[in-house]
C-alpha positions as CSV (number, residue, x, y, z in Angstrom):
1,X,112.0,-140.3,53.5
2,X,108.6,-141.4,55.0
3,X,108.3,-144.1,57.6
4,X,106.2,-147.1,56.4
5,X,104.8,-149.9,58.7
6,X,104.9,-153.3,57.0
7,X,103.0,-156.0,58.8
8,X,103.9,-159.6,58.0
9,X,107.5,-158.3,57.5
10,X,109.0,-161.8,58.0
11,X,106.6,-163.3,55.5
12,X,107.2,-164.2,51.9
13,X,105.9,-161.1,50.3
14,X,106.4,-158.8,53.3
15,X,110.1,-159.4,53.5
16,X,110.4,-158.6,49.8
17,X,108.3,-155.4,50.1
18,X,110.5,-154.3,53.1
19,X,113.7,-154.9,51.1
20,X,112.4,-152.9,48.2
21,X,111.3,-150.0,50.4
22,X,114.7,-149.9,52.1
23,X,116.4,-149.9,48.8
24,X,114.3,-146.8,47.9
25,X,115.3,-145.0,51.1
26,X,112.2,-145.5,53.2
27,X,112.3,-146.2,56.9
28,X,110.6,-149.5,57.5
29,X,108.9,-150.6,60.7
30,X,108.4,-154.3,60.4
31,X,105.8,-156.2,62.5
32,X,105.3,-159.9,62.5
33,X,104.2,-162.4,65.2
34,X,106.5,-165.2,63.7
35,X,103.7,-167.8,64.1
36,X,104.4,-171.4,63.5
37,X,102.0,-172.0,60.6
38,X,105.1,-173.1,58.8
39,X,108.7,-173.6,59.8
40,X,109.9,-170.4,61.5
41,X,113.5,-170.9,60.1
42,X,112.3,-169.5,56.8
43,X,111.0,-166.4,58.4
44,X,114.2,-166.0,60.4
45,X,116.2,-166.4,57.1
46,X,114.2,-163.6,55.5
47,X,114.5,-161.4,58.5
48,X,118.3,-161.8,58.6
49,X,118.4,-160.1,55.2
50,X,116.7,-157.0,56.7
51,X,118.0,-156.9,60.3
52,X,121.3,-155.2,59.6
53,X,119.8,-152.3,57.6
54,X,120.0,-149.1,59.6
55,X,116.5,-148.0,58.5
56,X,114.8,-151.2,59.5
57,X,113.2,-151.7,62.9
58,X,111.5,-155.0,63.8
59,X,108.8,-155.8,66.4
60,X,107.5,-159.2,67.2
61,X,103.8,-158.4,67.7
62,X,100.4,-159.6,66.6
63,X,98.0,-157.2,64.7
64,X,95.2,-158.8,66.7
65,X,96.7,-157.1,69.8
66,X,95.5,-153.5,69.5
67,X,97.4,-152.3,72.6
68,X,100.7,-153.6,71.4
69,X,100.3,-152.2,67.8
70,X,99.1,-148.8,69.2
71,X,102.4,-148.5,71.1
72,X,104.4,-149.2,68.0
73,X,102.4,-146.7,65.9
74,X,102.6,-144.0,68.5
75,X,106.4,-144.4,68.8
76,X,107.1,-144.2,65.1
77,X,104.2,-142.2,63.6
78,X,104.2,-143.8,60.2
79,X,103.0,-142.1,57.0
80,X,101.6,-145.3,55.6
81,X,100.7,-148.9,56.4
82,X,101.1,-151.9,54.2
83,X,99.2,-154.8,55.7
84,X,100.7,-158.1,54.6
85,X,100.0,-159.9,57.9
86,X,97.6,-162.6,57.2
87,X,96.6,-166.2,57.6
88,X,96.9,-167.7,54.2
89,X,96.0,-171.0,52.6
90,X,92.6,-172.2,51.3
91,X,92.6,-175.7,52.7
92,X,94.0,-174.8,56.2
93,X,91.2,-172.1,56.5
94,X,88.6,-174.9,56.3
95,X,90.2,-176.6,59.3
96,X,90.7,-173.4,61.3
97,X,88.2,-170.7,60.1
98,X,88.2,-168.7,63.3
99,X,91.9,-167.9,63.1
100,X,91.4,-166.5,59.6
101,X,88.7,-164.1,60.5
102,X,90.4,-162.8,63.6
103,X,93.7,-162.2,61.8
104,X,92.6,-161.2,58.3
105,X,89.4,-159.2,59.2
106,X,89.8,-158.1,62.8
107,X,93.5,-157.5,62.5
108,X,92.8,-155.3,59.5
109,X,90.2,-153.4,61.4
110,X,92.7,-152.7,64.2
111,X,95.2,-151.3,61.8
112,X,92.6,-149.1,60.1
113,X,91.4,-147.8,63.5
114,X,95.0,-146.7,64.3
115,X,95.2,-145.0,60.9
116,X,92.0,-143.1,61.8
117,X,93.3,-142.3,65.3
118,X,96.7,-141.0,64.2
119,X,95.7,-139.5,60.9
120,X,97.7,-141.9,58.7
121,X,96.5,-141.2,55.2
122,X,97.6,-144.3,53.2
123,X,96.7,-148.0,53.7
124,X,97.7,-150.8,51.3
125,X,95.8,-154.1,51.8
126,X,97.0,-157.4,50.4
127,X,94.2,-159.5,49.1
128,X,93.7,-162.5,46.9
129,X,92.7,-163.9,43.5
130,X,90.8,-166.6,45.5
131,X,87.9,-164.1,45.5
132,X,87.3,-164.6,41.8
133,X,86.1,-168.2,42.1
134,X,83.5,-169.0,39.4
135,X,84.1,-165.8,37.4
136,X,84.9,-165.4,33.7
137,X,88.6,-165.2,32.9
138,X,90.7,-163.1,32.6
139,X,89.7,-161.8,36.1
140,X,89.0,-158.1,36.2
141,X,88.7,-156.0,39.3
142,X,85.2,-154.9,38.4
143,X,83.8,-158.5,38.6
144,X,81.4,-159.2,41.5
145,X,83.2,-161.2,44.2
146,X,80.4,-161.8,46.6
147,X,80.5,-165.6,46.7
148,X,83.8,-166.7,48.3
149,X,84.2,-170.5,48.4
150,X,86.6,-170.8,51.4
151,X,86.9,-169.1,54.8
152,X,90.2,-167.7,53.6
153,X,88.6,-165.9,50.6
154,X,85.7,-164.8,52.9
155,X,88.1,-163.3,55.4
156,X,89.9,-161.3,52.7
157,X,86.5,-160.1,51.3
158,X,85.7,-158.9,54.8
159,X,89.0,-157.0,55.0
160,X,88.4,-155.3,51.7
161,X,84.9,-154.3,52.8
162,X,86.2,-152.9,56.1
163,X,88.9,-151.0,54.3
164,X,86.4,-149.4,51.9
165,X,84.2,-148.3,54.8
166,X,87.2,-146.5,56.4
167,X,88.0,-144.9,53.1
168,X,84.4,-143.7,52.8
169,X,84.0,-142.5,56.4
170,X,87.4,-141.1,57.1
171,X,89.0,-140.4,53.8
172,X,91.9,-143.0,54.2
173,X,93.5,-143.6,50.8
174,X,93.3,-147.4,50.2
175,X,94.9,-149.6,47.6
176,X,93.8,-153.2,47.6
177,X,96.3,-155.4,45.8
178,X,94.9,-158.8,44.8
179,X,97.8,-161.3,44.4
180,X,97.9,-164.2,42.0
181,X,99.8,-167.4,43.0
182,X,103.0,-165.9,44.3
183,X,106.2,-168.0,44.1
184,X,109.9,-167.5,44.3
185,X,113.0,-168.1,46.5
186,X,112.3,-168.6,50.3
187,X,108.6,-169.1,49.5
188,X,105.9,-170.5,51.7
189,X,106.2,-174.2,52.3
190,X,102.5,-174.8,52.0
191,X,102.5,-173.5,48.4
192,X,102.8,-175.9,45.5
193,X,106.0,-174.6,44.0
194,X,108.0,-174.8,47.2
195,X,106.6,-178.3,47.9
196,X,107.3,-179.6,44.4
197,X,110.9,-178.4,44.4
198,X,111.5,-179.9,47.8
199,X,109.8,-183.2,47.1
200,X,111.6,-183.6,43.8
201,X,115.0,-182.8,45.3
202,X,114.6,-185.3,48.2
203,X,112.9,-188.0,46.0
204,X,109.5,-187.8,47.7
205,X,106.4,-188.5,45.5
206,X,104.5,-185.3,44.6
207,X,101.0,-184.9,45.9
208,X,98.8,-183.4,43.1
209,X,95.2,-182.4,43.8
210,X,93.5,-183.1,40.5
211,X,95.1,-184.3,37.3
212,X,97.7,-181.5,36.9
213,X,95.7,-179.7,34.1
214,X,94.5,-177.0,36.4
215,X,96.3,-173.7,35.7
216,X,97.6,-170.8,37.8
217,X,98.8,-167.3,37.0
218,X,102.1,-167.9,38.7
219,X,103.6,-164.5,39.7
220,X,107.2,-164.0,40.8
221,X,107.5,-162.5,44.3
222,X,109.8,-159.6,43.3
223,X,107.2,-158.4,40.8
224,X,104.5,-158.7,43.4
225,X,106.5,-156.6,45.8
226,X,107.3,-154.0,43.2
227,X,103.6,-153.6,42.5
228,X,102.8,-153.4,46.2
229,X,105.3,-150.6,46.7
230,X,103.9,-148.8,43.7
231,X,100.5,-148.9,45.2
232,X,101.6,-146.5,47.9
233,X,100.7,-143.6,45.6
234,X,97.5,-141.7,46.3
235,X,94.6,-143.4,44.5
236,X,91.5,-142.8,46.6
237,X,90.1,-146.4,46.8
238,X,91.2,-148.9,44.2
239,X,91.4,-152.6,43.8
240,X,94.3,-153.7,41.6
241,X,95.2,-157.1,40.3
242,X,98.9,-158.1,40.5
243,X,99.5,-161.2,38.4
244,X,101.6,-162.5,35.6
245,X,98.8,-162.2,33.0
246,X,99.8,-165.7,31.7
247,X,98.3,-168.8,33.2
248,X,100.4,-172.0,33.2
249,X,99.3,-175.6,33.9
250,X,100.5,-177.2,37.1
251,X,102.0,-180.0,35.0
252,X,104.1,-177.4,33.1
253,X,105.5,-176.0,36.3
254,X,106.4,-179.6,37.4
255,X,108.1,-180.4,34.1
256,X,110.2,-177.2,34.4
257,X,111.2,-178.1,38.0
258,X,112.2,-181.6,36.8
259,X,114.4,-180.0,34.1
260,X,116.1,-177.5,36.5
261,X,116.7,-180.1,39.2
262,X,117.7,-182.8,36.8
263,X,115.4,-185.3,38.5
264,X,112.2,-187.0,37.5
265,X,109.2,-186.8,39.9
266,X,107.0,-189.6,41.0
267,X,103.4,-188.3,41.1
268,X,100.5,-189.2,43.3
269,X,97.2,-187.8,42.2
270,X,94.5,-187.0,44.7
271,X,90.9,-185.7,44.5
272,X,90.6,-182.0,43.5
273,X,89.6,-180.0,46.5
274,X,86.2,-178.4,46.5
275,X,87.5,-175.1,47.8
276,X,90.2,-174.8,45.2
277,X,89.8,-172.8,41.9
278,X,90.5,-174.7,38.8
279,X,92.2,-171.8,36.9
280,X,93.3,-168.2,37.5
281,X,94.3,-165.5,35.1
282,X,94.8,-161.9,36.0
283,X,93.8,-159.0,33.8
284,X,96.6,-156.5,34.8
285,X,95.6,-153.6,32.5
286,X,94.5,-151.5,35.6
287,X,97.9,-152.0,37.2
288,X,99.6,-150.9,34.0
289,X,97.4,-147.8,33.9
290,X,97.5,-146.7,37.5
291,X,100.8,-148.0,38.7
292,X,102.9,-148.2,35.5
293,X,103.4,-151.8,36.6
294,X,103.7,-155.1,34.7
295,X,105.4,-158.4,35.5
296,X,108.9,-158.9,34.3
297,X,109.9,-162.4,35.4
298,X,108.4,-165.3,33.5
299,X,107.8,-168.8,34.9
300,X,110.9,-170.3,33.5
301,X,113.3,-167.7,35.0
302,X,111.4,-167.6,38.3
303,X,111.5,-171.4,38.7
304,X,115.2,-171.4,37.9
305,X,115.9,-168.9,40.7
306,X,113.6,-170.8,43.1
307,X,115.5,-174.1,42.5
308,X,118.8,-172.3,42.8
309,X,117.8,-170.9,46.2
310,X,116.7,-174.4,47.4
311,X,120.0,-175.8,46.4
312,X,122.0,-173.1,48.1
313,X,120.1,-173.5,51.3
314,X,119.5,-177.3,51.1
315,X,121.3,-178.1,54.4
316,X,118.4,-176.7,56.4
317,X,115.6,-176.6,53.7
318,X,115.7,-180.4,53.5
319,X,114.7,-180.5,57.2
320,X,111.5,-178.6,56.7
321,X,108.4,-180.7,57.2
322,X,105.7,-180.1,54.6
């Protein structure tokens, strides 16, 4: 089976993508710098699920370091690259915009340059629904996304543009997967679902930006990973939404978490952030057509699994600082 490089392999989505590739018989070269944007113990927990697999090799490296990445690529000669290494989070990008551009844009450029140098024909780029700010819902891939409202979204737009130029100039086959509010077990602690579960379980008031009526197209991580792996097929250059195609209010998600934890949340409402989108909703008809993909795990089941994971790992999850 082919060898695939997965960057961000210790990340929330990257670890799931790596797991699914291994289950399908691929050799996976995982790269991650294990930065401390959030508690590294979660990344180590995810990596531990992969480390014992005979077809998984892990390197602690930064995609911004071209020399280090070149050594890895030359050693393993992968057939494809899935770039899931990224700085994520809208609000944090406002505080640290330079980090987002260097990782998300320049890091992507480094990987594409290595694809060009080594003749690697397939590149999958993780992108974001944050690009659709201000557009009519449901969000379609052919909508203009030229007015990003956060450095995070701008850095992802830059990565998409760089990827297209390498497709046009060098014929690299590129799939851009735009993700919609990914959640699930071992999620990112800066994301609302992880926070709400932890806060409710340890009796901490929930911080809600806005009145809770804003909606998200919450998409379960295993569905996202499955769509990402499917995007390895030859497509030319395509942008593809991966979402649940069913927006739910934040207040609905909180009510479900209260039900599954058996605890009532105290809520503290804060001003809605200017860089946030009020609602997201993915049109996934293109993913169905090109990838034969559609989501399979609804919000209720996904939240049950997320709460169950938090309970099973509470001894160390409770210590994570949000």
